[in-house]
ZAFI-476516 format. One record per atom (N, C-alpha, C): residue in three letters; y, x negated, z negated. Coordinates in steps of 0.2 Angstrom, whole numbers, plus 5000, padded with zeros to 4 digits. Layout:
ALAYXZ
...
//
This chain:
MET499449965000
MET500050005000
MET500649965000
ALA501149985003
ALA501849945003
ALA502349995000
VAL502849954998
VAL503449994995
VAL504049964998
LYS504550005000
LYS505149985004
LYS505749984999
HIS506149934999
HIS506849924995
HIS507349955000
THR507550014999
THR508050045004
THR508650015005
PRO509049985000
PRO509649945002
PRO509549885006
THR509049855006
THR508949795010
THR508449805016
LYS508149865016
LYS507649875021
LYS507049835021
GLU506949795016
GLU506349745015
GLU505749785012
VAL505149775015
VAL504549805013
VAL504149755010
HIS503849775004
HIS503549724999
HIS502849754998
ARG502349714996
ARG501649734994
ARG501749764987
GLY501449824986
GLY501449854979
GLY501549934980
THR501749964974
THR501850034974
THR502450054970
LYS502750104971
LYS503250134967
LYS503050144960
GLY503450124955
GLY503250134948
GLY502850074945
GLY502850024949
GLY502449964947
GLY502849904948
THR502449854950
THR502749784952
THR502549764959
THR502949734963
THR502849714969
THR502449654969
GLY502149624974
GLY501749564974
GLY502149504972
CYS502749504974
CYS503149444972
CYS503549454966
GLY503449514962
GLY503649514955
GLY504249564954
PHE504549594959
PHE505049644957
PHE504749704954
ASP505149724949
ASP504949784945
ASP505249844948
THR504849894952
THR505149944955
THR505350004951
ARG505249994944
ARG505550044939
ARG506250034938
VAL506449974939
VAL507249964939
VAL507549984945
ASN508050024944
ASN508350064950
ASN507850094955
ALA507450134951
ALA506850174955
ALA507050204961
THR507750234961
THR507950264967
THR508050224973
HIS508050154972
HIS508050104978
HIS507350094981
TRP506850124979
TRP506150104981
TRP505850164983
VAL505450164989
VAL505050214992
VAL504450184994
ASN503850224993
ASN503250204996
ASN503250215003
SER502850165007
SER502950155014
SER502250135017
ASN502150155023
ASN501550125027
ASN501750075032
GLU502350055031
GLU502649995036
GLU502349935034
LYS502349885039
LYS502049815038
LYS502549775033
THR502249735029
THR502549705024
THR503049655027
THR503749645025
THR504149605028
THR504449545023
CYS504249555017
CYS504449505012
CYS504049445013
SER504349385013
SER504049325015
SER503849285008
LYS503949315002
LYS503849274996
LYS503149274994
ASN502949224990
ASN502249224988
ASN502049284984
GLY501449314985
GLY501249374982
GLY501249434987
CYS501849434991
CYS501849494996
CYS501549465003
LYS501749415005
LYS501549385011
LYS500849365011
ASN500649325006
ASN499949295005
ASN499449345002
//
C-alpha cells in the first residue's frame, strides 16, 4: 500500500494512520495524507528499497 503527501505530491510506502517506510508519521497533519495506489516516488531508504 502507498500513502500520498498531498502538499508535495510525493508517494511513500505505508498507510494512513501509521508510519511511512522512511519514517514519517502520517498521524501528524493527518489531513495532508491520503491512501493511494500510485507508484512510490519517495527515494529515501525504507520507501524505495
